[in-house]
TITORMAR-828201 format. One record per residue: residue number from 1; y, x, z of N, C-alpha, C in turn. Coordinates in steps of 0.05 Angstrom, whole numbers. Layout:
N
<atom pos="NUM" n_yy="Y" n_xx="X" n_zz="Z" ca_yy="Y" ca_xx="X" ca_zz="Z" c_yy="Y" c_xx="X" c_zz="Z"/>
...
! end
This chain:
71
<atom pos="1" n_yy="983" n_xx="-233" n_zz="833" ca_yy="995" ca_xx="-231" ca_zz="808" c_yy="1013" c_xx="-202" c_zz="811"/>
<atom pos="2" n_yy="1025" n_xx="-205" n_zz="817" ca_yy="1049" ca_xx="-188" ca_zz="825" c_yy="1036" c_xx="-161" c_zz="825"/>
<atom pos="3" n_yy="1021" n_xx="-156" n_zz="853" ca_yy="1010" ca_xx="-129" ca_zz="864" c_yy="987" c_xx="-121" c_zz="830"/>
<atom pos="4" n_yy="969" n_xx="-136" n_zz="821" ca_yy="954" ca_xx="-134" ca_zz="792" c_yy="979" c_xx="-119" c_zz="773"/>
<atom pos="5" n_yy="1003" n_xx="-140" n_zz="764" ca_yy="1019" ca_xx="-124" ca_zz="753" c_yy="1035" c_xx="-100" c_zz="762"/>
<atom pos="6" n_yy="1037" n_xx="-90" n_zz="786" ca_yy="1043" ca_xx="-72" ca_zz="786" c_yy="1021" c_xx="-44" c_zz="784"/>
<atom pos="7" n_yy="996" n_xx="-47" n_zz="786" ca_yy="972" ca_xx="-20" ca_zz="791" c_yy="969" c_xx="-31" c_zz="758"/>
<atom pos="8" n_yy="972" n_xx="-47" n_zz="731" ca_yy="971" ca_xx="-37" ca_zz="712" c_yy="1002" c_xx="-21" c_zz="714"/>
<atom pos="9" n_yy="1029" n_xx="-22" n_zz="711" ca_yy="1054" ca_xx="-11" ca_zz="707" c_yy="1039" c_xx="15" c_zz="713"/>
<atom pos="10" n_yy="1037" n_xx="23" n_zz="739" ca_yy="1026" ca_xx="47" ca_zz="770" c_yy="993" c_xx="42" c_zz="757"/>
<atom pos="11" n_yy="980" n_xx="58" n_zz="742" ca_yy="953" ca_xx="63" ca_zz="738" c_yy="950" c_xx="87" c_zz="767"/>
<atom pos="12" n_yy="965" n_xx="106" n_zz="766" ca_yy="965" ca_xx="121" ca_zz="786" c_yy="967" c_xx="119" c_zz="820"/>
<atom pos="13" n_yy="975" n_xx="95" n_zz="823" ca_yy="978" ca_xx="87" ca_zz="839" c_yy="959" c_xx="67" c_zz="851"/>
<atom pos="14" n_yy="953" n_xx="68" n_zz="882" ca_yy="929" ca_xx="56" ca_zz="890" c_yy="947" c_xx="38" c_zz="914"/>
<atom pos="15" n_yy="950" n_xx="13" n_zz="907" ca_yy="949" ca_xx="-8" ca_zz="921" c_yy="931" c_xx="-22" c_zz="942"/>
<atom pos="16" n_yy="937" n_xx="-27" n_zz="962" ca_yy="923" ca_xx="-41" ca_zz="981" c_yy="920" c_xx="-66" c_zz="985"/>
<atom pos="17" n_yy="913" n_xx="-79" n_zz="985" ca_yy="921" ca_xx="-109" ca_zz="997" c_yy="897" c_xx="-115" c_zz="1034"/>
<atom pos="18" n_yy="911" n_xx="-114" n_zz="1052" ca_yy="899" ca_xx="-110" ca_zz="1082" c_yy="903" c_xx="-136" c_zz="1082"/>
<atom pos="19" n_yy="885" n_xx="-165" n_zz="1084" ca_yy="878" ca_xx="-181" ca_zz="1090" c_yy="872" c_xx="-189" c_zz="1120"/>
<atom pos="20" n_yy="865" n_xx="-167" n_zz="1124" ca_yy="835" ca_xx="-178" ca_zz="1137" c_yy="865" c_xx="-156" c_zz="1175"/>
<atom pos="21" n_yy="874" n_xx="-145" n_zz="1151" ca_yy="898" ca_xx="-130" ca_zz="1176" c_yy="881" c_xx="-111" c_zz="1190"/>
<atom pos="22" n_yy="863" n_xx="-93" n_zz="1190" ca_yy="847" ca_xx="-70" ca_zz="1197" c_yy="868" c_xx="-56" c_zz="1192"/>
<atom pos="23" n_yy="886" n_xx="-30" n_zz="1166" ca_yy="885" ca_xx="-21" ca_zz="1174" c_yy="918" c_xx="-24" c_zz="1192"/>
<atom pos="24" n_yy="924" n_xx="-49" n_zz="1197" ca_yy="952" ca_xx="-51" ca_zz="1216" c_yy="937" c_xx="-54" c_zz="1239"/>
<atom pos="25" n_yy="911" n_xx="-60" n_zz="1253" ca_yy="910" ca_xx="-65" ca_zz="1276" c_yy="895" c_xx="-29" c_zz="1282"/>
<atom pos="26" n_yy="884" n_xx="-17" n_zz="1273" ca_yy="871" ca_xx="3" ca_zz="1279" c_yy="896" c_xx="32" c_zz="1263"/>
<atom pos="27" n_yy="899" n_xx="32" n_zz="1247" ca_yy="922" ca_xx="49" ca_zz="1241" c_yy="957" c_xx="56" c_zz="1254"/>
<atom pos="28" n_yy="952" n_xx="25" n_zz="1254" ca_yy="990" ca_xx="20" ca_zz="1270" c_yy="1009" c_xx="27" c_zz="1242"/>
<atom pos="29" n_yy="998" n_xx="8" n_zz="1219" ca_yy="1026" ca_xx="3" ca_zz="1186" c_yy="1034" c_xx="-21" c_zz="1196"/>
<atom pos="30" n_yy="1043" n_xx="-25" n_zz="1186" ca_yy="1074" ca_xx="-48" ca_zz="1182" c_yy="1065" c_xx="-60" c_zz="1164"/>
<atom pos="31" n_yy="1058" n_xx="-88" n_zz="1172" ca_yy="1045" ca_xx="-112" ca_zz="1169" c_yy="1072" c_xx="-130" c_zz="1137"/>
<atom pos="32" n_yy="1051" n_xx="-138" n_zz="1125" ca_yy="1069" ca_xx="-164" ca_zz="1108" c_yy="1097" c_xx="-136" c_zz="1093"/>
<atom pos="33" n_yy="1095" n_xx="-113" n_zz="1088" ca_yy="1115" ca_xx="-100" ca_zz="1073" c_yy="1094" c_xx="-77" c_zz="1067"/>
<atom pos="34" n_yy="1111" n_xx="-53" n_zz="1038" ca_yy="1104" ca_xx="-41" ca_zz="1035" c_yy="1099" c_xx="-9" c_zz="1045"/>
<atom pos="35" n_yy="1084" n_xx="0" n_zz="1047" ca_yy="1071" ca_xx="30" ca_zz="1065" c_yy="1066" c_xx="40" c_zz="1055"/>
<atom pos="36" n_yy="1077" n_xx="67" n_zz="1048" ca_yy="1081" ca_xx="96" ca_zz="1040" c_yy="1061" c_xx="106" c_zz="1053"/>
<atom pos="37" n_yy="1035" n_xx="119" n_zz="1048" ca_yy="1028" ca_xx="140" ca_zz="1052" c_yy="1012" c_xx="156" c_zz="1027"/>
<atom pos="38" n_yy="1019" n_xx="181" n_zz="1035" ca_yy="1012" ca_xx="199" ca_zz="1016" c_yy="985" c_xx="228" c_zz="1030"/>
<atom pos="39" n_yy="970" n_xx="221" n_zz="1011" ca_yy="936" ca_xx="236" ca_zz="1024" c_yy="942" c_xx="277" c_zz="1014"/>
<atom pos="40" n_yy="942" n_xx="297" n_zz="1025" ca_yy="942" ca_xx="321" ca_zz="1012" c_yy="911" c_xx="313" c_zz="1006"/>
<atom pos="41" n_yy="897" n_xx="349" n_zz="987" ca_yy="874" ca_xx="350" ca_zz="974" c_yy="854" c_xx="350" c_zz="1000"/>
<atom pos="42" n_yy="873" n_xx="362" n_zz="1018" ca_yy="844" ca_xx="353" ca_zz="1035" c_yy="848" c_xx="333" c_zz="1052"/>
<atom pos="43" n_yy="843" n_xx="320" n_zz="1055" ca_yy="860" ca_xx="270" ca_zz="1065" c_yy="870" c_xx="280" c_zz="1080"/>
<atom pos="44" n_yy="889" n_xx="307" n_zz="1083" ca_yy="910" ca_xx="301" ca_zz="1114" c_yy="931" c_xx="285" c_zz="1101"/>
<atom pos="45" n_yy="943" n_xx="273" n_zz="1124" ca_yy="965" ca_xx="255" ca_zz="1111" c_yy="980" c_xx="274" c_zz="1117"/>
<atom pos="46" n_yy="1002" n_xx="277" n_zz="1099" ca_yy="1025" ca_xx="285" ca_zz="1073" c_yy="1057" c_xx="275" c_zz="1093"/>
<atom pos="47" n_yy="1052" n_xx="240" n_zz="1092" ca_yy="1077" ca_xx="222" ca_zz="1098" c_yy="1063" c_xx="198" c_zz="1097"/>
<atom pos="48" n_yy="1086" n_xx="184" n_zz="1119" ca_yy="1076" ca_xx="161" ca_zz="1130" c_yy="1103" c_xx="151" c_zz="1134"/>
<atom pos="49" n_yy="1107" n_xx="117" n_zz="1122" ca_yy="1126" ca_xx="108" ca_zz="1129" c_yy="1131" c_xx="78" c_zz="1109"/>
<atom pos="50" n_yy="1136" n_xx="64" n_zz="1138" ca_yy="1136" ca_xx="30" ca_zz="1125" c_yy="1160" c_xx="22" c_zz="1122"/>
<atom pos="51" n_yy="1162" n_xx="-6" n_zz="1094" ca_yy="1186" ca_xx="-9" ca_zz="1095" c_yy="1202" c_xx="10" c_zz="1072"/>
<atom pos="52" n_yy="1222" n_xx="-9" n_zz="1067" ca_yy="1238" ca_xx="12" ca_zz="1052" c_yy="1237" c_xx="42" c_zz="1057"/>
<atom pos="53" n_yy="1245" n_xx="55" n_zz="1030" ca_yy="1248" ca_xx="83" ca_zz="1031" c_yy="1281" c_xx="93" c_zz="1032"/>
<atom pos="54" n_yy="1292" n_xx="102" n_zz="1047" ca_yy="1311" ca_xx="110" ca_zz="1037" c_yy="1321" c_xx="135" c_zz="1017"/>
<atom pos="55" n_yy="1338" n_xx="137" n_zz="1000" ca_yy="1334" ca_xx="163" ca_zz="986" c_yy="1322" c_xx="196" c_zz="1008"/>
<atom pos="56" n_yy="1342" n_xx="201" n_zz="1030" ca_yy="1337" ca_xx="218" ca_zz="1044" c_yy="1304" c_xx="229" c_zz="1052"/>
<atom pos="57" n_yy="1285" n_xx="203" n_zz="1056" ca_yy="1260" ca_xx="193" ca_zz="1052" c_yy="1239" c_xx="199" c_zz="1030"/>
<atom pos="58" n_yy="1254" n_xx="194" n_zz="1010" ca_yy="1237" ca_xx="196" ca_zz="977" c_yy="1245" c_xx="235" c_zz="978"/>
<atom pos="59" n_yy="1262" n_xx="243" n_zz="985" ca_yy="1267" ca_xx="265" ca_zz="982" c_yy="1246" c_xx="280" c_zz="1000"/>
<atom pos="60" n_yy="1241" n_xx="273" n_zz="1021" ca_yy="1226" ca_xx="293" ca_zz="1041" c_yy="1189" c_xx="283" c_zz="1025"/>
<atom pos="61" n_yy="1184" n_xx="254" n_zz="1013" ca_yy="1164" ca_xx="257" ca_zz="1001" c_yy="1159" c_xx="280" c_zz="979"/>
<atom pos="62" n_yy="1182" n_xx="277" n_zz="961" ca_yy="1184" ca_xx="293" ca_zz="945" c_yy="1164" c_xx="320" c_zz="954"/>
<atom pos="63" n_yy="1181" n_xx="330" n_zz="963" ca_yy="1183" ca_xx="362" ca_zz="985" c_yy="1154" c_xx="359" c_zz="990"/>
<atom pos="64" n_yy="1140" n_xx="355" n_zz="1004" ca_yy="1108" ca_xx="347" ca_zz="1015" c_yy="1094" c_xx="361" c_zz="996"/>
<atom pos="65" n_yy="1098" n_xx="337" n_zz="972" ca_yy="1077" ca_xx="324" ca_zz="948" c_yy="1072" c_xx="349" c_zz="939"/>
<atom pos="66" n_yy="1117" n_xx="363" n_zz="935" ca_yy="1115" ca_xx="381" ca_zz="919" c_yy="1089" c_xx="410" c_zz="926"/>
<atom pos="67" n_yy="1109" n_xx="412" n_zz="947" ca_yy="1093" ca_xx="438" ca_zz="977" c_yy="1061" c_xx="437" c_zz="976"/>
<atom pos="68" n_yy="1055" n_xx="407" n_zz="974" ca_yy="1014" ca_xx="405" ca_zz="970" c_yy="1006" c_xx="419" c_zz="949"/>
<atom pos="69" n_yy="1022" n_xx="404" n_zz="920" ca_yy="1010" ca_xx="423" ca_zz="891" c_yy="1018" c_xx="456" c_zz="887"/>
<atom pos="70" n_yy="1032" n_xx="464" n_zz="899" ca_yy="1038" ca_xx="491" ca_zz="900" c_yy="1015" c_xx="504" c_zz="909"/>
<atom pos="71" n_yy="1001" n_xx="492" n_zz="932" ca_yy="989" ca_xx="518" ca_zz="953" c_yy="960" c_xx="512" c_zz="933"/>
! end
């Protein structure tokens, strides 16, 4: 229910629920918490972080996305 409401509130964000833990096991993502992944146009990973983001990490994420948009 919470995930559905978040998806409605942020329609440009993709939320994935990994019930079988495929991404946890194969990609080494964090389990039972948020894990932010940002991909560029060429499907290259721009940013990855598990858990809560600090202000510095948010700034780093935004800089990488801005750089990707500018290229």
